[in-house]
C-alpha positions in Angstrom: 40.4 -94.1 -66.1 40.4 -90.5 -64.9 41.0 -89.2 -61.4 37.4 -88.9 -60.0 36.2 -86.0 -58.1 34.6 -88.3 -55.5 34.9 -92.1 -55.0 32.8 -93.2 -52.1 29.7 -91.1 -52.4 28.6 -87.5 -51.8 29.0 -85.4 -48.8 26.1 -85.4 -46.4 25.6 -81.7 -46.9 25.0 -82.3 -50.6 22.5 -85.1 -50.2 19.0 -84.8 -51.5 16.0 -84.4 -49.3 14.8 -87.9 -48.3 11.3 -89.0 -49.5 8.9 -91.6 -48.2 8.6 -95.1 -49.7 11.4 -97.2 -51.2 14.7 -95.2 -50.8 17.6 -95.1 -53.1 20.6 -94.6 -50.7 23.0 -93.6 -53.4 22.3 -92.8 -57.1 24.9 -92.3 -59.8 23.8 -91.2 -63.3 26.2 -91.1 -66.2 25.3 -89.5 -69.5 27.2 -90.1 -72.7 26.1 -88.0 -75.7 27.8 -88.8 -79.0 28.0 -85.9 -81.4 29.5 -85.5 -84.8 32.3 -82.9 -85.2 32.3 -80.8 -88.3 35.9 -80.0 -89.4 36.6 -76.3 -89.4 38.1 -74.5 -92.4 40.8 -72.3 -91.0 42.6 -69.5 -92.8 45.8 -70.5 -94.5 44.6 -74.1 -95.1 45.9 -75.3 -91.7 44.3 -78.3 -90.0 44.4 -78.8 -86.3 42.8 -81.6 -84.3 39.9 -80.6 -82.0 42.0 -81.1 -78.9 44.7 -78.8 -80.4 42.0 -76.1 -81.0 40.8 -76.4 -77.4 44.4 -76.2 -76.0 45.2 -73.1 -78.1 42.1 -71.3 -76.8 43.7 -71.1 -73.4 41.6 -69.1 -70.8 38.9 -68.5 -73.4 37.8 -72.1 -72.9 36.7 -73.8 -69.7 38.0 -77.1 -70.9 41.4 -78.5 -69.8 43.1 -81.7 -70.8 42.4 -84.2 -68.0 45.2 -85.7 -65.9 46.1 -89.2 -67.0 46.7 -91.5 -64.0 49.0 -93.7 -66.3 51.7 -91.0 -66.4 54.2 -92.6 -64.1 53.1 -90.6 -61.0 52.5 -93.3 -58.4 50.6 -90.9 -56.1 47.7 -90.5 -58.6 47.6 -94.2 -59.6 45.3 -96.4 -57.4 44.2 -99.9 -57.3 40.9 -99.1 -59.1 43.0 -97.9 -62.1 45.0 -101.1 -62.1 41.9 -103.2 -61.9 40.4 -101.2 -64.8 43.6 -101.7 -66.9 43.9 -105.4 -66.5 40.2 -106.0 -67.2 40.6 -105.3 -70.9 42.4 -107.3 -73.7 45.7 -105.9 -75.0 44.3 -104.4 -78.2 41.7 -102.6 -76.1 44.3 -101.4 -73.7 46.3 -99.8 -76.6 43.1 -98.0 -77.7 42.3 -96.7 -74.2 45.8 -96.0 -72.9 48.3 -96.1 -75.8 51.3 -98.4 -76.1 53.4 -96.7 -73.3 56.4 -96.1 -75.7 55.6 -92.7 -77.1 56.4 -89.3 -75.7 54.0 -87.8 -73.2 52.3 -84.4 -73.4 51.7 -81.8 -70.7 48.8 -83.8 -69.4 51.0 -86.9 -69.0 48.9 -88.8 -71.6 50.7 -91.1 -74.0 50.9 -89.5 -77.4 50.1 -92.8 -79.1 46.7 -93.1 -77.3 43.9 -92.5 -79.9 41.7 -90.9 -77.2 42.0 -87.4 -75.7 39.9 -86.3 -72.7 39.1 -82.8 -71.6 37.4 -81.8 -68.4 35.7 -78.6 -67.1 35.5 -77.9 -63.4 33.4 -74.8 -63.1 30.0 -76.6 -62.8 29.7 -78.1 -59.3 26.0 -79.2 -59.2 22.7 -79.2 -61.0 19.3 -78.3 -59.7 16.3 -79.9 -61.5 12.6 -79.8 -61.2 10.9 -82.8 -62.9 7.4 -81.4 -63.2 6.0 -77.9 -62.5 5.3 -77.6 -58.8 7.6 -80.4 -57.7 10.3 -79.6 -55.2 13.7 -79.0 -56.7 16.3 -81.8 -56.5 20.0 -80.9 -56.4 22.7 -83.4 -57.6 26.4 -83.1 -57.3 28.4 -83.0 -60.5 31.1 -85.6 -60.2 32.7 -84.6 -63.5 32.0 -83.3 -67.0 34.3 -84.5 -69.8 34.7 -84.4 -73.5 36.2 -87.5 -75.3 37.9 -87.0 -78.6 39.2 -89.7 -80.9 42.1 -89.6 -83.3 41.0 -89.8 -87.0 37.3 -89.9 -86.2 35.2 -86.8 -86.2 33.2 -87.7 -83.1 33.1 -86.2 -79.7 31.4 -87.8 -76.6 30.0 -85.5 -73.8 30.2 -87.3 -70.5 28.4 -86.0 -67.5 28.4 -87.9 -64.1 26.0 -86.9 -61.4 25.4 -88.2 -57.9 22.9 -87.9 -55.1 22.1 -89.6 -51.7 18.8 -90.6 -50.2 16.0 -90.0 -52.6 12.8 -91.9 -53.2 12.6 -94.5 -56.0 10.0 -92.5 -57.7 12.2 -89.4 -57.9 15.1 -91.6 -59.1 12.8 -93.0 -61.9 12.0 -89.4 -63.0 15.6 -88.3 -62.8 16.8 -91.1 -65.0 13.9 -90.7 -67.4 13.7 -86.9 -67.8 17.3 -85.7 -67.4 19.5 -86.1 -70.5 17.5 -84.9 -73.4 19.1 -82.6 -75.9 15.8 -80.7 -76.5 12.1 -81.1 -75.7 10.1 -83.8 -77.5 7.1 -81.6 -77.7 4.8 -79.5 -75.6 1.5 -80.1 -73.8 -1.7 -78.1 -74.5 -0.6 -75.8 -71.6 2.8 -75.2 -73.2 4.8 -77.4 -70.8 7.7 -79.3 -72.3 7.1 -83.0 -72.5 9.3 -85.9 -71.2 12.1 -83.6 -70.0 12.8 -81.6 -66.9 10.6 -78.6 -66.3 13.6 -76.7 -65.0 17.4 -77.3 -65.1 20.0 -75.0 -63.6 23.8 -75.6 -63.7 25.3 -74.2 -60.5 28.8 -73.0 -59.7 30.8 -73.4 -56.6 29.0 -70.7 -54.6 25.6 -71.7 -55.8 25.3 -69.1 -58.6 23.3 -70.1 -61.7 25.6 -70.6 -64.7 23.0 -71.6 -67.2 19.3 -72.6 -67.3 17.1 -74.7 -69.5 14.9 -72.9 -72.1 12.8 -76.0 -72.8 9.6 -74.0 -72.2 10.3 -71.5 -75.0 8.3 -73.4 -77.6 8.5 -70.7 -80.3 12.3 -70.6 -80.3 12.5 -74.3 -81.0 9.8 -74.3 -83.6 11.3 -71.3 -85.4 14.8 -72.9 -85.5 13.5 -76.2 -87.0 11.4 -74.3 -89.5 14.4 -72.2 -90.6 17.3 -74.7 -90.4 15.6 -78.1 -90.7 17.7 -79.1 -87.7 16.8 -79.2 -83.9 17.7 -76.5 -81.6 19.9 -77.7 -78.7 18.5 -76.6 -75.3 20.3 -73.7 -73.7 21.8 -75.6 -70.7 23.4 -78.3 -73.0 24.6 -75.6 -75.4 26.3 -73.9 -72.4 27.9 -77.1 -71.3 29.5 -77.8 -74.7 30.9 -74.3 -75.2 33.1 -73.3 -77.0 31.8 -76.0 -79.2 28.7 -74.7 -81.1 25.9 -76.3 -83.0 26.6 -76.4 -86.8 23.4 -74.5 -87.6 24.0 -71.9 -84.9 24.8 -68.3 -85.9 27.4 -68.2 -83.2 31.1 -68.2 -84.3 33.2 -71.2 -83.4 36.0 -73.3 -84.9 34.6 -76.4 -83.3 31.1 -77.2 -84.5 29.0 -80.3 -84.0 25.8 -82.0 -85.2 23.5 -84.4 -83.6 24.2 -87.9 -84.9 21.9 -90.1 -82.7 18.6 -89.8 -80.9 18.2 -86.7 -78.8 17.9 -88.8 -75.7 21.4 -89.4 -74.4 22.7 -92.9 -73.6 22.7 -93.3 -69.9 24.2 -95.4 -67.1 22.8 -95.6 -63.6 23.9 -97.1 -60.3 21.3 -97.5 -57.5 22.0 -98.7 -54.0 18.9 -99.7 -52.1 18.4 -101.2 -48.6 16.9 -104.3 -50.1 16.8 -104.7 -53.9 14.4 -107.7 -53.5 11.5 -105.4 -52.6 11.5 -104.0 -56.1 8.7 -105.4 -58.3 9.0 -106.6 -61.8 7.4 -103.4 -62.9 10.2 -101.4 -61.1 12.9 -103.4 -62.9 11.2 -103.0 -66.2 10.9 -99.2 -65.8 14.6 -99.0 -64.6 15.9 -101.2 -67.4 13.9 -99.5 -70.2 14.1 -96.0 -68.5 10.4 -95.3 -68.8 9.9 -93.1 -65.8 7.7 -93.6 -62.7 4.2 -95.0 -62.8 1.3 -93.2 -61.3 -0.5 -96.5 -60.7 2.5 -98.1 -59.1 2.1 -101.7 -60.4 1.1 -100.7 -64.0 3.5 -102.0 -66.7 4.8 -99.4 -69.1 4.0 -101.6 -72.2 1.8 -104.5 -73.0 2.5 -107.7 -71.0 3.1 -109.7 -74.3 5.8 -107.2 -75.3 7.6 -107.6 -72.0 7.2 -111.4 -71.7 10.9 -111.9 -72.4 12.2 -108.9 -70.5 14.4 -110.9 -68.1 16.1 -113.0 -70.9 16.7 -110.0 -73.2 17.7 -107.2 -70.8 18.8 -108.7 -67.5 22.2 -110.1 -66.4 21.5 -112.0 -63.3 24.8 -113.8 -62.5 24.9 -112.0 -59.2 21.2 -111.9 -58.4 21.5 -114.2 -55.4 21.7 -114.0 -51.6 25.4 -114.9 -51.7 28.7 -113.4 -52.6 30.4 -110.1 -51.6 27.7 -108.1 -53.4 24.5 -110.1 -53.0 21.3 -109.3 -55.0 23.1 -107.3 -57.7 21.3 -107.1 -61.0 22.4 -105.5 -64.2 19.9 -104.2 -66.7 21.0 -103.3 -70.2 19.0 -102.1 -73.2 21.9 -100.7 -75.2 20.6 -97.1 -74.7 21.0 -97.7 -70.9 23.1 -99.8 -68.5 21.7 -99.9 -65.0 23.0 -101.7 -61.9 20.9 -102.2 -58.8 22.3 -103.6 -55.6 22.3 -103.8 -51.8 23.5 -100.6 -50.1 24.2 -102.7 -47.0 26.9 -104.7 -48.8 30.3 -103.0 -48.4 31.6 -104.4 -51.6 28.7 -103.0 -53.6 29.4 -99.5 -52.4 33.2 -99.6 -52.5 34.7 -97.0 -54.7 38.1 -98.6 -54.8 37.6 -102.2 -55.8 33.9 -102.9 -55.5 30.9 -102.6 -57.8 30.8 -98.8 -57.6 34.4 -98.7 -58.8 33.7 -101.2 -61.6 30.6 -99.2 -62.6 32.6 -96.0 -62.9 35.6 -97.5 -64.6 35.3 -100.9 -66.4 31.5 -100.7 -67.1 31.7 -97.1 -68.2 34.5 -97.8 -70.6 32.7 -100.8 -72.2 29.6 -98.6 -72.6 31.8 -95.8 -74.1 33.4 -98.2 -76.6 30.0 -99.5 -77.8 28.5 -96.1 -78.3 31.7 -94.7 -79.8 31.6 -97.5 -82.4 28.0 -96.8 -83.3 28.6 -93.1 -83.5 31.7 -93.5 -85.7 29.8 -95.8 -88.1 26.9 -93.4 -88.3 29.3 -90.6 -89.0 30.9 -92.5 -91.9 27.5 -93.2 -93.3 26.6 -89.5 -93.1 29.8 -88.7 -95.0 28.8 -91.0 -97.9 25.4 -89.3 -98.1 26.9 -85.9 -98.1 29.4 -86.8 -100.8 26.6 -88.0 -103.1 24.6 -84.8 -102.4 27.5 -82.6 -103.5 28.1 -84.7 -106.7 27.2 -83.0 -110.0 27.8 -85.4 -112.8 28.3 -82.7 -115.4 30.9 -80.7 -113.4 34.4 -82.3 -113.7 35.7 -80.6 -110.5 32.7 -81.9 -108.6 33.4 -85.4 -109.9 37.0 -85.2 -108.8 36.0 -84.0 -105.3 33.5 -86.9 -105.1 36.2 -89.4 -106.0 38.6 -87.9 -103.4 35.8 -88.0 -100.8 34.9 -91.6 -101.4 38.6 -92.7 -101.4 39.1 -90.9 -98.1 36.0 -92.6 -96.7 37.3 -96.0 -97.8 40.7 -95.3 -96.2 39.0 -94.0 -93.0 36.8 -97.1 -92.7 39.9 -99.3 -93.0 41.7 -97.3 -90.3 38.5 -97.5 -88.1 38.3 -101.3 -88.6 41.9 -102.0 -87.6 42.1 -99.4 -84.8 38.7 -99.3 -83.1 36.5 -102.2 -84.2 36.5 -105.3 -82.0 33.9 -107.8 -80.8 35.6 -108.8 -77.6 36.9 -106.3 -75.0 37.6 -108.6 -72.1 37.8 -112.2 -71.0 36.2 -111.4 -67.6 32.8 -113.1 -67.9 30.5 -110.3 -66.6 32.4 -107.6 -68.6 32.2 -109.6 -71.8 28.5 -110.4 -71.2 27.6 -106.7 -70.6 29.5 -105.6 -73.7 27.7 -108.3 -75.8 24.4 -107.0 -74.4 25.2 -103.4 -75.3 26.5 -104.2 -78.8 23.6 -106.5 -79.5 20.9 -104.1 -78.5 22.7 -101.3 -80.4 22.8 -103.4 -83.5 26.5 -102.8 -84.0 27.3 -105.8 -86.2 24.4 -105.2 -88.7 25.3 -101.5 -88.8 29.0 -102.3 -89.4 28.0 -104.7 -92.2 25.7 -102.1 -93.8 28.3 -99.3 -93.7 31.0 -101.7 -95.0 28.9 -102.7 -97.9 28.0 -99.0 -98.7 31.7 -98.0 -98.6 32.7 -101.1 -100.7 29.9 -100.4 -103.2 31.1 -96.8 -103.6 34.7 -97.9 -104.0 33.7 -100.6 -106.4 31.9 -98.1 -108.5 35.0 -95.9 -108.7 37.2 -98.8 -109.6 34.7 -99.9 -112.3 34.5 -96.3 -113.6 38.3 -96.1 -113.8 38.5 -99.4 -115.6 35.8 -98.2 -118.1 37.7 -95.0 -118.7 40.9 -96.9 -119.2 39.2 -99.3 -121.6 37.7 -96.5 -123.6 41.2 -94.9 -123.9 42.7 -98.2 -125.0 40.0 -98.5 -127.7 40.6 -95.0 -129.0 44.4 -95.5 -129.1 44.0 -98.9 -130.8 41.8 -97.3 -133.5 44.3 -94.5 -134.1 47.2 -97.0 -134.2 45.4 -99.2 -136.7 44.6 -96.3 -139.0 48.0 -94.8 -138.5 49.6 -98.1 -139.3 48.2 -98.0 -142.9 49.9 -94.7 -143.6 53.1 -95.6 -141.9 53.5 -98.9 -143.8 52.5 -97.3 -147.1 54.9 -94.3 -146.8 57.7 -96.3 -145.3 57.7 -99.2 -147.7 61.3 -99.6 -149.0 62.1 -96.2 -147.6 59.8 -94.6 -150.3 59.4 -90.8 -150.2 56.5 -89.3 -152.2 58.2 -85.9 -152.3 61.9 -85.7 -152.9 62.5 -82.5 -151.0 65.7 -83.5 -149.2 67.7 -81.0 -151.1 65.1 -78.2 -151.0 65.8 -75.0 -149.1 65.4 -74.9 -145.3 62.3 -72.7 -145.6 60.6 -75.0 -148.0 61.3 -78.0 -145.8 60.0 -76.2 -142.7 56.8 -75.3 -144.6 56.2 -78.9 -145.7 57.0 -80.1 -142.2 54.4 -77.7 -140.7 51.7 -78.6 -143.2 52.3 -82.4 -142.6 52.4 -81.8 -138.8 49.1 -79.9 -138.7 47.4 -82.3 -141.1 48.5 -85.2 -138.9 47.2 -83.6 -135.8 43.9 -82.8 -137.4 43.6 -86.4 -138.7 44.5 -87.8 -135.3 42.0 -85.7 -133.5 39.3 -86.5 -136.0 40.1 -90.1 -135.7 39.8 -89.9 -131.9 36.4 -88.2 -132.1 35.2 -91.0 -134.4 37.0 -93.7 -132.5 33.9 -95.2 -131.0 32.2 -95.6 -134.4 35.5 -96.8 -136.0 35.8 -99.4 -133.2 32.3 -100.7 -133.9 33.3 -100.9 -137.6 36.4 -102.9 -136.8 34.3 -105.2 -134.7 31.9 -105.6 -137.6 34.7 -106.1 -140.1 36.2 -109.0 -138.0 32.8 -110.7 -137.6 32.7 -113.4 -140.3 28.9 -113.8 -139.8 28.2 -110.4 -141.3 27.7 -109.9 -145.0 29.8 -107.3 -147.0 26.8 -105.0 -147.2 26.4 -105.1 -143.4 30.0 -104.3 -143.0 29.7 -101.4 -145.4 26.7 -100.1 -143.4 28.8 -100.3 -140.3 31.5 -98.1 -142.1 28.9 -95.6 -143.1 27.5 -95.6 -139.6 30.7 -94.0 -138.4 29.5 -90.7 -139.8 25.8 -91.2 -138.9 26.4 -91.5 -135.1 25.3 -88.8 -132.8 27.1 -87.6 -129.8 30.6 -89.0 -130.7 
């Protein structure tokens, strides 16, 4: 969708040091981290979209709105972009690219497109060390993007990395360890678990722009103890700037919160000399992203648990010794989407119309859509919880804010459903199958149903509460009307006037009018305060089954009630 920094692989000078054993000739790793945006309260009550805030920051922000290839400039529009566009159904095309009829901004992007993309270009590569003492591995940064969406407070961080010629074991470790927002824990020796021992973002001339602080255990423990929220590792915090974590003391108009698991959803492309040499254990570890095995053939989990691995996680339509890209296998767990194929097949490594191009364009977008849908649903669920937490039943302003919040959530859910929610994204068989695999493993349909029911329950409660209030008002007005009818009929019978003061002086008439006016108000207010009891008395009075004594007790009960 966006103009890539590199299409056909990485330069030889940037390739990783080859390792013995099974070799991965080319590796692509794409991370996609959904985060919830916290709307900023700006002075003056103004509200700007997140992309407007980033634009207005100018040189203070490293992010720039990305060039849209669908801007009418033929020089930047290639066949891979055309193939990407026609892959998707019309309603998905409108979501991704707009309708083509609206005015275009400075980036050339259709103003009607619900998605905005920003890119930073200062980070050129990343140097990682999987375990203490391991040799460093340097990967090229293909691009780093932020995806914003209209009317949904979610942002997706997208990082694409690439490397040539590394061992399968190092590829396993790279996919497993890189892409964690913070450490899962620490060993007895103080080493961070399950994440990279060292991470350095590098600039164009090799200077270190930011480094991981995963080994600083006390900093992470203190943050969770104080804020009851995880501390984002320093190298990821740097990458997101000027966006800042909501619990951070750093100032910032754009703030975010973690909305999903700290392990980022990931896509991977692996080109090997012969994919058939991989064992079932290798495919399981790639598909479930469990890291390398020290024992080689050892399964990551019990054999019974993995008995249906191929049927649940593998898409083997192209896993055959035939076709333009033979022996191509897709592995999808929802959290990950991995494609393994033959590096000797030109179509598999083609960045213009082959599998590599599809991986970076069509497959990336279907993966993005699935994870955006999940993040948006989780965000709406969080909003409902927060609205309930802020509700104070005894505080009328709090009740009014709660009602406004629930109404806004209901309206937002309706807009999400009609703008962003769809079960089918393409009629192309393999794209449709991969999207179904992603959405099924992510549990999108059950999650959508759950959030829909919660929003509907909240809205039903508000409707029922409004009807109850209206019914109570009608009851009170009915009681006042019935009692007032007695006096009205009595005093108005044949035009009767109890006091013949028509010829009295103006002052006397005004005095009588004031006394009657005040007395009427007092009587009406008193009747309203006793309306519930009077309503019960009228119900008892109309009940033919009750004796006169029971009806009298109901009348006396009007003045015995508490809390009216």
